[in-house]
C-alpha angles and dihedrals in degrees: 000000000000120000124205116201113196117198118181113206130201118176087331114169115242089236090061092048090051092048094051091044090057093048092050090051089052091058088078103228107172093211119022145130131201119220110202107199112191114204095173097108106025100062090226124149128248094261090053090056091046092051092050090053093046092052091051090049091050091054088053091051096247117184099193128037121204114188116194143162120242090234096072134093123222094179114146094019129112134208088256091055090055097045102042091089091063089077090064108027142037091217117027145166143171136257111278130218113208129163090354092305130105122225128195106206125293140284132207121231106243094223109033095025091225115157120231136173119250116231099179112097114239121235094235129057096230109043134169119244135181092242144353120232115256090229086085119001129155137196139152131246093260090058091048091053089057100041101036125212127324117280106255094193090082090064092191133002126021093038088107092047090050093049092052093044091054089050093050091049088056091054097260123137128241126193150126141245100238093191095064120065137191128190123243116196091189101212086175090076086083090059107115090206096053099100092044094050092046092052094044095046093044087058091046089052091050093050090049101047107015122108124230095270092050092050093046091049091050091049091052089047093054097105090052092046092050090050092049092049097039094117091047092050092051093046092048091050090053094043101044113090090196093054093043093049094043094052094040090051092047092044092052092042090049092050091047091048089048089052091049088046090055087051089050091050091049092048096050088050096053106018122075116246094247092050090051088052089055090049090052093047092052092051092045090055093051097042096046088069095041093099088065091057095083098016090230093307094129091060089039091054094050094047103037108027091070086057102037101038132233099295091099096055097097094045091045092053093049091050090050091051095053091044090053091051092051094047091048089059094043092050092056093043092052091048087060092046091051089060095231118172114275092250092053091050089051091050090050089052091053097050094039088084084077084080091071091042090054091048095055098037089047091054090050089049091052092053095047091045092055089048091045088232099121092138086082092053090048095054094047091048092053095048096047094044092048091057095045097044091044090057092045091051091050090048091051092051095047105036103020089204126132091209093055092047091052091046090056090048091051092052093053095045090056092046094048092048088064091044093056090045088059092049091050089051090056093050097046096036104230105003111215131207101229123179106206110162094184091049091048090052089051091050094045091051088062099032104045092082089057092054091049089050091049093044096052091038087054091049089047093054096042104036094087090059092054093045091048090050091048096046104029111015139240095303092063089044088055093052094045094044094049091053093041087053090075091052091044089055090058093050085076086087090061093045095051091043091054092050091054103036098047095070093035094053089045093054093046093048091050090055104036123341094201089070089065093076098066090041091052092049091051091049092049091054092046095048091045089061091048097044101043091039089061091045092051092047092050095049095044099040102025095093089053104050105020096068089056090058105033103053134162114359089354090064090086088068092072089082090052091054095051092050104043094045088075088070092064100083089044091054090049092053091046090053089061094047093046091052089054090054089052092048091052088048092243097124091135088072089059089052092054091045094054092046089053094045091047090054091047091048094047094046094050092047093051090050100045107024093074089059104031104019116196094357088064091051090052095055092042090057090059093042092050093051090049091053089045092054094048092052092045091050091054092046097046095044092051094045094044092049092049098045099038108031103029 
């Protein structure tokens, strides 16, 4: 009978490994092998290490599996002491001494399904328990074939409870030998994440195995739970880089949108509706080609730099610079080809310097995203935008001229391009302009799909403006754009989410793709609260605050706001699904999807805009996002099932 002992290490001192190795040898197993699984560098959870060891044991034809922590002592025990429980249970363990107290297995609370250790000594030596602690847990190969591997989505804590629960639900027995005891030093008590992981995984366990009544009771109990865990929630918020970065990005984006909104309010007070339509048209022309500025290299940098290292930073920056220069020229040339009025072409020239601003600020964003230090980018963005928008508002109030406003914007975009160049220099330490054609080809091979996605996504989001202008004129564009502005402000949640999740999903997929599923579910829940919260607030409070902002001819835009806001939660969901396509390197599917959705959007606008104008465009925005989400769900579910579970 061959025994496989699996020990998962994490920053474990060599002296402790040597000690435990000697104690295992002293057990006296005639045929055994120890599988030391080191998780120090790979960022994998305890269950992931256990599964790796189990698979190695299976290849070596092991009959018995003993899973144990490195922070235990088996001194004084024999192989017989460990294996006696096999006669009575499919999964078994021993009594455990920890912090001068002895525990006899674990039990699960019947209502909350929380797992806790039992400290009252049973009356019989071999006694059934709900679960055996993962510090030392044993089972044979027949049991493993029925239960399957450990669930790696728990990362740490409750993976042992889950394993035993699955076994019990399959009719297998779980218990301990209360006469034999091992010592657990519990070095994990110093883990700052312990309370958070315990709370999160307890809830995961409840949602997996709880019945309807248990889940309803837990839902009703939510306010009490939040109060009990208030200190934990605050500490996790402070500790979590994702949460910090997400809220700092959204805070900065919200402030920036608020600043632009103040500019918008000032402009519709002092600028005629037709002039505002021209302003919108000029910006639409420049921004529709903005995806070509970096040729998808922003998304490329966030997805691939965490995998490929920082060696490509200099070459990536140089490529972005030359692309920006080319697109700047193309933007102006196309403005001439479109036969715009001379003044509109001049306005397009002024604001086209935003191309170089986007290039440099985007590069800075890539670098801070990879470093997970996007708080810096958020603060700088707020300060620079506050100065620029403040000057544009003052210019609007004094001069009331679109040309002057765009001139001020052009000045600041040029100035800020140099500012971000300086910041990039500091991060990269002597940024170099390197022309590496082979390296550029390598980057473009991976990034071109991102630019196609951005290009057709840009067309998709802007095409209704061009069709409105073509069929109805700049006045209708002004009404639709002013209402759409409120919805556009809320899309900041999707933008900041994409910036954060792209590199996070990429790192998880590189390590272990199966861990993506629980992360995706958590993100769906989080974005549902954000998206539908904004929708509810708009519908309930819109009639109160919108009339104070959209006055006069702009009052017709209130209906636009209350319609298009329903597209927000759909866009948030689609952001998750699109990131999964990128992670699985299937970005070409996203390209095809946006081409199709753009055609749907354009067709519907051409059919209904002549009859219903901007109201038609509003409903078509929601319909298009619904179709988009349905297609993405089908694609992602099929791909995920094939790549993960096949």
